[in-house]
N, C-alpha and C positions, 0 to 999 in steps of 0.2 A: 504494500500500500504506500509506503514511503517513496518507493521508486516511481510509482505512478504520479505522485504529487510533484516530484522533481521534473518529470517529463512535462507535466502541464505547466509548471512554473518556468522552466528553462527552455521549453520547446523540444522538438524532436532532435536527437543527436545527428540524424542524417542531414538536417538543414545546415548544421555547423560545418560539415565536411565540404559543402558546396562553396562556402566562402573561403575556406582555407587554401585550396590550390591556386585560386586566382591571386591571393596575396603572395603566395610563394613564387609564382611566376614573375611578379613585379620585382621581388627581391632578387631573383636570379638574373633578371635583365640588368639591374643595377650592378650586380657583382661582375657581370661580363664586361661592363664598361671600365671597371677598375683594372689597372695593370700594375703588377708588382714591380717597383723600380729595381729591386734586387735581381730579378730574373732578366730584365732588360740589360742591366749593366754586366751581368755574368755572360750573356750572349755576346756583348761587345768585347769583353775582355778575352773571351775564347778566340777571337779573331786576331789578337795581337801576335806579333812575331814570337815573343817569348812563350806564350801559351801554346801556339801552334806547334812549336818544337816538342813540347812535352806531350801534347795530344798525339802527335805522330808516333812518338816512342811508345805510348800506351796502346795505340792501335796495332803497331807492329808486334808488341808483346802478346796482345790478345789473339792475333792471327797465328802466331807461333804456338801458343798454348792450345788453341782450339784445333790446330792441325794434328796434334799428337793425341793418341788415344790413352796412353798411360804415362802421365807425368805428374810430378809433385810441384812443378813450377806454377806460381800464380803471379799476377801482375800488380800485387799490392804496392810495391815500391813505385812503380810507374804511375799508378793511380794517385798515390799520395803526392808525388812530385807535381802532377798536373793540377790537382786540387789546390795545392799550396801556391803555385804560380798564379792560378786564376783568382784565388781569394786574396792574394797580395795585391793584385791589380784592382779588385773590387773594393778593397779596404780604402784605397786612396780616392776613389770616385763616389762611393755610396753616400756618404754623409753630406756631400755638396748638394745632393738632390732631395734630401729629406727636409721637410718644412718644419 
């Protein structure tokens, strides 16, 4: 009996679901317009000469490791070198764009 009163007082729960998705779509559209400056700067930094060198070393290592069926080698060192070079570049540029 309490449940029936709540339905009468608050309305049918199905009615609320119809309003929800429309609001969610509006929020999703707003989120699509926003661009993370970190991702933009990372993409630019990956194109610099210093980072390209480390990225090529990483890709060479990945190709070498994937071509072998039984190997203990991994490309952790090359990955860390690339990420370090990229993040070093990003660190100098990121906070100039933050408001």
